[in-house]
N, C-alpha and C positions, 0 to 999 in steps of 0.2 A: 441809102439808107429806104428797106424797101417801102413797098406801095403799101399803105397800114389801111388804104379803104374811102369809102365817101360815104356824104348820107347820100346824093340820090345815086349813087349805086353807077357811075361813071369809070369808067379810068381818071386816078390820078394819082400823081408820084409828087412825094411831099421829100426832101432832097435835106439834107443838117449837112452843116459844118466836118469836116474831120474833127476839130476841135470840140464841136458839139456831142460829138460819137463820144470820145474824150471820156468828156467828162460824164459821159451820159454810164459808160463803164467802171469811172470811181469812185461815182456812187453807186453803182450798184452795190460794190466792194466792201463801203462804207458800214459801219453801223449808225451814224450819226443822223438822227433824221430831217434833222434841220437843212440835211443835204439836197431832200427832193424840191424845198420849197424855190432854192435857189433856181435848180434845174429848171421845173417848169416855168420862170420867165425868162431862163436863156433859149428855151424851144419857142417858147414863142416868140421871142425876136427876130426870128431864121424865120420865119412868115407862115409857123403854123398856126391849124385852125388849138383854138381852145379845148376843143374836147379829142380831138387828135395828140395837142399833149398833154394833155388828161389821161387817153390811155398810155400815152408814154411814161408820166410819170410812174403811174399805178404798176406798169411791167417791171421798170426799176425795184420801186421799195417791195414787189413779193419778190424778184429777187436778190432783194437785202434780207427778207427776212428770210426765205430759203436757204440764205449762206450762211447765217447766224445761229439760223439755228441745229444745220449742220457741222458748225463750228463745234456747237453748247454737246451738242451728240458725240462729236467724234472725240472733242472731252471727258464727257463719261466715259464713254467706251472704252478709252487710254487706262481710266481709275479702276473701270473693271478689270478690265485683263492687267494690268498692275495688279491688282489683290490678288485674280485666279494662278497668276507665277509667285505668287504668297504662301498661297494655298495650300500648292505645286509642295512646296517646299517643306511648307509649317513644321518650320522649327521651333515656334513659340509661338503657341496659341495665341497668348496675352499679347504679344506686338503685333499676330495678324491684325486682329480682333479691334487693336490699337487705332490699330493702321485705318481700316477699316472703315468706322466712327471717323477720322478725321478727314477720311476724300468724301466722305456721303455730308458731309459736313460743309469743304467747299462747294461741290457739286450743286447739292439742293440750295445751298445758299441761307437755310434758316440760322436762325439767333445760338442755337444750341442743339447737340447731338448725342442720342445716349442710349445705349447698350442695354437692355434689363433681361440677365440670365435668369433662368428654374433653378432655386438652389435646393439642393440634394438634402433629404432630413429634415425640409421644412415644407410649409406647401403657401407659395409665393413666390414674385420675382426679388429682385434686388440687382442694382443699379452696380453695373462693371466699369464700364468705361462709356465716358463723357468731354465733348468739346464744349466750351462754350459756357460753362457754367462755375457760379464767381461765389459758391459756397458749398461748404464743405457736409452738412446736411445732407444734399440731392444727391452729393458723388455718391455718394453709401446711405441711399433710401432703399428699403425692403416695402415691398408691394405687397401688405396681403390678397393671399386667394382670395376671387369675390370680391374687390375692392380696382376703384380708379377705373382710368381708362381701358390698365390694360387688364380689367376683368371685359372688356367688350369684345379688344383683340382675338381672346384666348375663346370667348362665346361665336364671335361669331367666325373664327380664323379668315379672317380675310381685313387688308387695308379699314385702317378709323379712324375719323380726323374730326376736329371741334373745334371752329371759329375761337368760343368764348369758352373757358374750363367753368368758369365762372357759374354758366347759365348751364353747365351740365344734368341733367337729369337724369339719360340713360342710364350710368351706371350709379353705383351706389359710393357715399363717400365714403375716406375714411381723415378724421381728425391729424393725423401723423400727416400722412399725403398732400392735404388742402395746406398743412403750413410750409412744406418743402415748397410746395409752386410758389407759393405767396412769396417767400423769402425768396425765391429763387428771379419773379416776374413776371410771369412763363403768361401768356392769355393762351394763345393758340397752339396745339396739340394735332400731331399725325404721326402714327403709330400703325406695323406693322408688326406680323409673325412670322418667327425662324420657328419653320416645320422639317421635322421630318418624317415622311411618310404622312403618316393622322397625328402625332404627334408633336407638341409646341416645346418647345426647347428656351423660347423669348421672345425677346421682342425687342426691336431697334424705332427709335422714336425721335422722329424733328418738330424743334418747336419755335414758336415766334413768340418774343412781348410784346404783341402787338394785337389784333384781332387782323385773321388772313383767312382765306378760303384755298385752299391748297388744291395746284396742278392737275392733272392726269401722269403730266411727263414728270413732274416730282412724286407723286405717288407710285408711278412705275418705277423710278430709279432710286425710290427709296429701294421700294418691293425687292427690287438688285441687289444690294447689299446685302439686304437681310437675307436673300437666299444662301452666298457666298458665307456672310456669318453664321449662317443653319449648317454650313456644310462648315468650317472650319471647327467650330464648337463639335457638332458627331465625328469630323475626323477624327477629335481630341481624345474622343469618349474610346469611340473604338482602337485611337491607339492607346489610350491608359488603358482598356481594356484586355486587349490584346497580353498587353505588359502585364497587368496584374496575372493572369491566366498562363501567362508564360511562369510567374513568379511562382503563382498555387501549382504549377505543373512540377518545376522544379523542387519545391517543397513535398510536393507529396513523391515525387522519387525517391529527394529523400530520406523524404517518412516509411515512405512503404523497403527500402533499402538499411533500415531502419530494422524496421520491422523483419525482415526477413531474416539478419543477422541476428536478432534475438529471441527469433521465433525458430533458429538451428541450434543457439546457445543451448534453448528450453529443449531441445528435441535431443540432444545431447549429454544434456545434462539430465534427459526422463530415461534417456537408454544406460547412462551407467546408473541411478536409484534403482532400473528394473536389474538391471545386472546383480546390483548389492541384494535386487530380495531375491532371485535362483540363488544366486549361492550366500546364501544366509546372514546377511551381514547384518548390522545396527545401527541403533541410530546415531548412533557417533559418525558411520561411516556419510550416512544421510548428509547429518548437518554441515559434514568438514568438505562434500563434495557441494553444496547451495552454500557455504561460505566461498567457496575460488572460483566461481561462476559467478555469484552476487560484488565478489570480492570486500564485503562485510561480513560484519560479526553473524552469526547465525546460533539466538537459543531454542536449545532446548527442551520442553517442559514433561514431568511426565501426569499421570492423572491428576495430581495435589498441587499442580501447576509448581512444583519443584525441578530447580535445573538436574537432568538427565547430562546432559552433553559436555563432554569431555575434549571437544574439539578446542584445540588452540584458539582458534578467532574466534571461542567464545567467552568474550573478553566483557563486551557491552551490559550498560545496567538494563534493565526492564521496564517493565509501563510496572506504574503500584498495583499490588495485587487487588483491589476491587477493582479497578479500572478495567485489570486484565480479564477477570472470573468473568464480566460483562462481556467482554468482547469475545472471550471464547465461547459464550451460551452463546451470541450470536452467531459467530462463525458455525458451532452444532445445526443451530437449526435451518440458518440457512443452505451449508453446505459451503462457501462463499466464504474470500479471506474477506476480513474486518479491518479498520484502521481504529487506533486509539493514541490519545495527544494528550500527552502530560511535562509540565514542566519544558514547555519549549521544544517538545524530543515527539516526533510522529514515531510509531512502527505499523508494520504490517502483521497482523495476528491468524494466523488458521488454523484449526481445530485441527488432532487427528482421531477420527470417531473408529470406534470396532464399531463390537456382533450389534451391542445394544448400550452402549458410555465412549465416556472420553477418555481416549487414554494416554491422552497431551495434547502438546501444542508445540508449532512455531511460529519465532515472533524475528522478524527481521527488523534494525529501522529503516529509517525511508532514507535514500538519497537523492539531495537536488537533480535534477536533470531525468530521472530516469522513469522509462515507461514505467507507470503503476499496473495497466492492466496485463503487460508480459509476464512483470513480474508476478502480480498476482497469480496468473493461470499456472507460473513456473511455480509457484509457494503451494498452489493444491494439487498438483498432480503430486508433490513433496510428498504434501499428510498423504492422499489417496496410497504411496510406496510407502508409508510408514506405517499407516494402517496397515497395508498387506503384509507388511513382516513382519506388523505387531504378532497380526493372526493367528500368521505361520509360526512365529516363537513359541507364541501360546500354546495352539496343537503341539506341537513337536515337545514341549516343557513336561505340558498337562500329560499327554502318552508317556513321556519317560517315567515323571512323578508319578502315576498311575502303577505303570510297571514295579516299579520300585518300592510304591506304597503295597503293592500286593506285593510283593516278594517280604516283608519285613514283619506283615500281619498275617503271616502267614511262621516265620519265627516266632512271633508273641502268643499265636492263638495252639502251638505244637504239631503242627503241622506241616512242618516244615520236612520230615521224612521224604514227603514224596517228591522230592527236588532228591535228585544226585548227592549235590555239593552246597549249599544253598550257601554256606557262607562264602563259598569261592567265587558266587554270581554276585555277592552284592562287593562285593570287592572288583570282581572288573565293573562296575554302575560306577565304584565313587574313587574304590583303594580301600587301603585295609582303616577299619574305622574303631577308634583308640578310645572317641569320646561317647557319654550320651546323654541327651534334656528332656528335661517333661518341661513343659510350660503350658498354665491358665490364664482364659480370661474369662470373666462374668457371662454370664449369657452365652456361650456355647458361640460364641463370636470368630472364633479360632478356625472353625471346621466353616464358615465359609470364606475362609480367605487363600484355598487352593492357588488361586493364579498369583499373587502375591509371597506364596509360602516358594513357590518354584523360585521365579524373581529371586527374593532375598537367600536364597539356601545355595540352588545353585546348582553346582557337579561336587560342591564338598559333605555335602550328605544326603544321608536318604531323610525319610518322613514319614506320619502313617497318626490318623488318630482314634486314639481310641476312648471311646467315651467322649469325653469333654478336655481332656490331656491331647497335647499335639508331642507326640514323643521324635526325638532325632535324634539321626546317633549321624556323630559325623568324623568323619572323611581326614581328623585332626588332629593334631597335637594340642591346638589353642584353642579348643571345646569350651571351654569356658569363658573366653573371647565372644567366640564366633554368638552363646547361647547369650551371653550378656548384649549385644550389639541387634540380633533379630532380638529378643524383647523389648529395645528402643525402640524399635523399628514396629515393633506390631500396636506396643503402648499409644506412640504417636498417632497411626494409621488411624487406629480403633475408638481412639480416643475413652479407655477403659480400664483399668490399673492389668496390668496382663504378670505373673510372676512365675520364676523359674529354677529350676534346681537342677545341677549338670555332677556326672561325674568320670571317673573314668573309666574304659572297658577293662577290667582286669583278667587274667584266668581265671572265674572262674566263671566269665560268658558274656553275648548281647543280653540276653533275657533275665539274668543276675542282675546289672546292668539298670535294666531297665524299670527291672520292680525295684532297684534300688533309689531312684531318682522318683518315679512315683511317689512311693512312698512316704518319703521324705518332702513329697509337694503335698502329699494328705496330711502330714504333722502340722503344716506351717498356720493352719488357720487357727489352730489350736492357740500358738502363740499372737496372734491377732498382728500377724508379717504378711507383707504382698507386697506389689510392683520392686523386686528388688530378684535382685541375680542370688543365687548363694552355694557353694556347691554341697554334697551328697556328705562328703565327707566328716563334716562339723555334726550333723546326727545322727552321727554311729552310735554313741552308745545309749542316745533318747526313742531312737526307734528299735536299739534291739533290746528297750527296756520297757517302750509298753504295745511293742510292734506283737500280733497275735499270730506273724506268719510264719510258717513251719521252717528252722533252719537259719531263724532272722539272727535267736541271741549264737546261735554256733558261729556264723557265719562274723556276726562280729569278734566273738573270741578267738579265733581262727587268726583275723586278720591281725588285730592287739598281740595276741599271745603265742601265734605258732614260730615264729622262728626262736623265742626261748625255747618253745618246746622240743622242738628240732634238734637246739645246742645242746638240749641236756640231756636226750635224747644219746646224740653222736659223740658229745665230750664223758659223759658217765658226769656232768657236774649235778649241781640246783638253780640255778636260776628262777625258775622261778619259786622254792621256796621261800629262797632271799625277798624277791619281789612283793612272797604273802606276809611275812616277817616283818618287815617296812612298814605295809600301811595296815598291820595287825598293831601295833607300837606306834602308832602315830604318826608313820613318816621319818623316824625319830632312828639315825642310825646307831648311838652306843647302845638305845634299847635292840631295837632287832638283833646286835651285836652280841648280848649279853645272851637271848633266847635260841642264838643259836652257840653260843659260845666259842666265838670267831672273836678277831680284832676285827678294832673298829672300820678300820683301814681295808679291809678287805670286803666289807657291807660296800664302802664309797667306792672297790675295784669292779665287781661284780652291779654294781647300777650302771657303771659308766658304759660297762659290757652291753646290760640290757638296753642302753640310749644306742650303743650304737647298734642292736641287733634291729632293733625298732626303727631307728631314724627320727628319734626324740629326744627331750631334754628333763630332767626332773624340773628346771629349774621354771616349764613352762605350767602353769596349775592347770591349763587343758588337757593337756597331756598327761599331769600326774591324777586328772578325772578319769581319763578316761581307760587308762594302765587299772586303778582302783577298782572302776566298774566289770571290766574286763576279769580281773585274777575273784570279784565274789561271784559274777557268775558262774566263772568255772569251779571252784570248787561247788556253788550251787548244786552244776550238772554233776557233776561226780557221787554227791550227798544223795541228788534222787535216785540217781545210777545204782548205787551201793544201797537203795532203802530196795528198791525195787527187786533187788537181785536176793534182799535178802527175804522179802512178800512169795515170788512166784518164780526164782533161779533166773538166772544167766537171763539180763535183759541188751536188747540188739541196740546200740546208739551209732546214730547216720548223720 
């Protein structure tokens, strides 16, 4: 043993036996405080003074304390390093935090240790991991912001502790927190913040069920674990954000790819639609192109919201008329697509707007999983193309109809001689003209329907307005059917009664045919007839009887009796005389036979010949009436001519 020093400053050497030195070393390595008192007695038994003996035992006690502290610090560092290794791996943040709380609990030595994390979407913290708790209510405790010891930790952003929780007045109390603390039996608390930069993401707490003043070592150790916990939570959050960002980027890329695909499809469709306009396509081509692109039925409507598409894909149901009209009006005002839903089905509707009005609409059922915005823009483009197509077609039709109408008016006005061959020009425009029609509607409504007339008549005929009468010349044999179809369309659209008369164009020419149908049309009001389509031939005898037009009676006579007179002139017969006698005797075969001094069978044979020549049958009362009227008018004409000749010389009949 080295010199320990003396009271008087003289050199003095105190020597201890080897056994005593060994005991001193053992005591320094021991954590038992009782070993120091036994060691003091043994040192004194070696003859060492009491003061020197106390110095020896104090030095051994200091070594014992230092060694104990170092051992504890080694355990703490081991725990922190183990947590750090788990942080590097960070496979499961929940497991890392649970082990972290467990190690803190073991090293600090408190009754309860728990971690509270700030809760997303809520203003406060919730207990996530705990060790030493005995109640379920505390394991899932929510601490509202501004309440309890956690509020002091957040405000101070530094460790906070209380020796007796029930006496705490520095932080607002909360009944739910107090009830959980009381149920758990906790008395003293130490809380340290879990921070990332200036942001607090939670707090780590160590608690005892008795009064306790927390040492700086405990505070420092708990703070170190809190830093590790903050790192774990922040890493998990960053990793989650990274994964979320990657997922969002993937979704965004997929959405972008889908968008690009949709836009490429829209561009292809738009190019096709534009080509249709240039080539003079129809609304049917537009709907067919859209139906193929969307893989769904596409419904095209006219200005009255009736279907006009003939596309095979146009087979779906349409929205109710009331909802459809409202949706089209909204689309017209906004210039964008609108949606209408009825009966569990939803449609996209876009109006086709012309120069000053709605010319139609496009309707498409909504499909699930489709991009509504892209489809909406595609339909809006299609509506613009359809509007352009409509304007173009309207301009072409109007120009063509104007030219035809001008030629027809020139013929009807008698100015056609200025043209080299007007009939040939009409034929080149519409083909050989075979029938004529005249239509009338109250209020002059037909004169305002020029564009619609172009659509309804098309290339099948020519039309022109003559006063309030619409004159149509048809380049078709079924002029009667076409006239009735035109009348029905106009009547439905005008919501006004429309009347029509039609007639074949005979050898007498176009002008005569037009005069015939207009004359008959003017007779109808006197019969109280309107809203019908009738043939002019039905009015022939009546028109001849009441008309003041030059040649009307003569024309009727020629139409009815011309074949008979021509037969008599060629064959030297007297079929006309037989017909006159037949009607003079009250349509009696035997009476006319006696008057003409022939056999009754001869009269019958002559009547049959007359029927063959005129295309009629005497069994038909209307035929008999017409023939009788024609015979009377011819005889009257002959009498008038004879009378004029007797008075003033030969008269010229035309």
